[in-house]
KOLTORBA-827013 format. One record per residue (C-alpha): chain; x, y, z. Coordinates in Angstrom, 3 decimals. Example, Ala and Ser with C-alpha at 12.3 -4.5 7.8 and 13.67 -1.06 7.14 Angstrom:
BEGIN
["A"; [12.300; -4.500; 7.800]]
["A"; [13.670; -1.060; 7.140]]
% end
This chain:
BEGIN
["A"; [10.486; -25.922; 14.792]]
["A"; [8.485; -27.850; 12.279]]
["A"; [8.517; -25.535; 9.255]]
["A"; [10.185; -22.534; 7.595]]
["A"; [8.961; -20.114; 4.989]]
["A"; [11.335; -18.141; 2.761]]
["A"; [8.818; -15.573; 1.539]]
["A"; [7.231; -13.505; 4.300]]
["A"; [4.128; -11.339; 4.101]]
["A"; [4.479; -8.052; 5.992]]
["A"; [1.856; -5.569; 7.156]]
["A"; [2.758; -1.953; 7.794]]
["A"; [0.318; 0.251; 9.663]]
["A"; [1.043; 3.974; 9.510]]
["A"; [-0.497; 6.078; 12.275]]
["A"; [-1.462; 9.663; 11.472]]
["A"; [-2.137; 10.820; 14.998]]
["A"; [-3.155; 14.363; 14.043]]
["A"; [-5.980; 13.029; 11.866]]
["A"; [-6.605; 9.934; 14.033]]
["A"; [-6.282; 7.807; 10.908]]
["A"; [-4.361; 4.712; 9.884]]
["A"; [-3.043; 3.598; 6.514]]
["A"; [-2.328; -0.094; 6.119]]
["A"; [-0.236; -1.866; 3.504]]
["A"; [0.502; -5.529; 2.816]]
["A"; [3.982; -6.044; 1.374]]
["A"; [5.292; -9.164; -0.372]]
["A"; [8.406; -9.932; -2.400]]
["A"; [10.765; -8.025; -0.084]]
["A"; [12.909; -8.827; 2.915]]
["A"; [12.467; -7.284; 6.340]]
["A"; [15.301; -4.764; 5.828]]
["A"; [13.697; -3.393; 2.678]]
["A"; [10.263; -3.129; 4.284]]
["A"; [11.649; -1.500; 7.415]]
["A"; [13.610; 1.042; 5.357]]
["A"; [10.529; 1.912; 3.332]]
["A"; [8.336; 2.188; 6.440]]
["A"; [10.820; 4.416; 8.280]]
["A"; [11.254; 6.693; 5.261]]
["A"; [7.542; 7.023; 4.620]]
["A"; [6.755; 7.659; 8.295]]
["A"; [9.468; 10.299; 8.550]]
["A"; [8.362; 12.046; 5.359]]
["A"; [4.720; 12.178; 6.480]]
["A"; [5.307; 12.828; 10.187]]
["A"; [3.575; 9.571; 11.113]]
["A"; [4.394; 6.695; 13.446]]
["A"; [4.278; 3.102; 12.218]]
["A"; [4.105; -0.531; 13.241]]
["A"; [5.682; -3.327; 11.210]]
["A"; [4.184; -6.821; 11.474]]
["A"; [4.860; -10.167; 9.836]]
["A"; [1.867; -12.319; 8.983]]
["A"; [1.876; -15.843; 10.370]]
["A"; [-0.547; -18.679; 9.798]]
["A"; [-1.316; -20.600; 12.956]]
["A"; [-3.763; -23.271; 13.961]]
["A"; [-6.487; -20.659; 14.547]]
["A"; [-5.911; -18.889; 11.202]]
["A"; [-3.739; -15.969; 10.116]]
["A"; [-2.394; -13.453; 12.603]]
["A"; [0.184; -10.683; 12.959]]
["A"; [3.399; -10.588; 14.994]]
["A"; [4.773; -7.120; 15.737]]
["A"; [8.388; -6.724; 14.643]]
["A"; [8.914; -3.072; 15.572]]
["A"; [7.214; 0.262; 15.984]]
["A"; [4.236; 1.360; 18.023]]
["A"; [2.887; -1.224; 20.442]]
["A"; [-0.578; -1.020; 21.917]]
["A"; [-3.032; 1.800; 21.276]]
["A"; [-1.481; 4.108; 18.640]]
["A"; [-3.854; 6.990; 19.328]]
["A"; [-3.631; 6.901; 23.128]]
["A"; [-1.642; 9.371; 25.166]]
["A"; [0.759; 6.718; 26.467]]
["A"; [2.719; 4.551; 24.061]]
["A"; [4.089; 1.141; 24.925]]
["A"; [6.929; 1.222; 22.439]]
["A"; [9.018; 3.437; 20.179]]
["A"; [7.332; 5.220; 17.292]]
["A"; [9.975; 4.133; 14.781]]
% end
């Protein structure tokens, strides 16, 4: 490892499958436990699924690494991961 970063940037994508819509949020100033708790609570309250990502900056520019939640196509009939 060549570097560490104490402050992460998270992206949460909520998947409203009944409306085939997504709602995306960028979250800063929180740790992963806080963001995960918020995402789980919001998804449960709305009846949505979600995916939690952390933003990373690589040699090719910024990207997202999935931490938990829906993997793959969120509106498909087959899911590749848990919804929460």
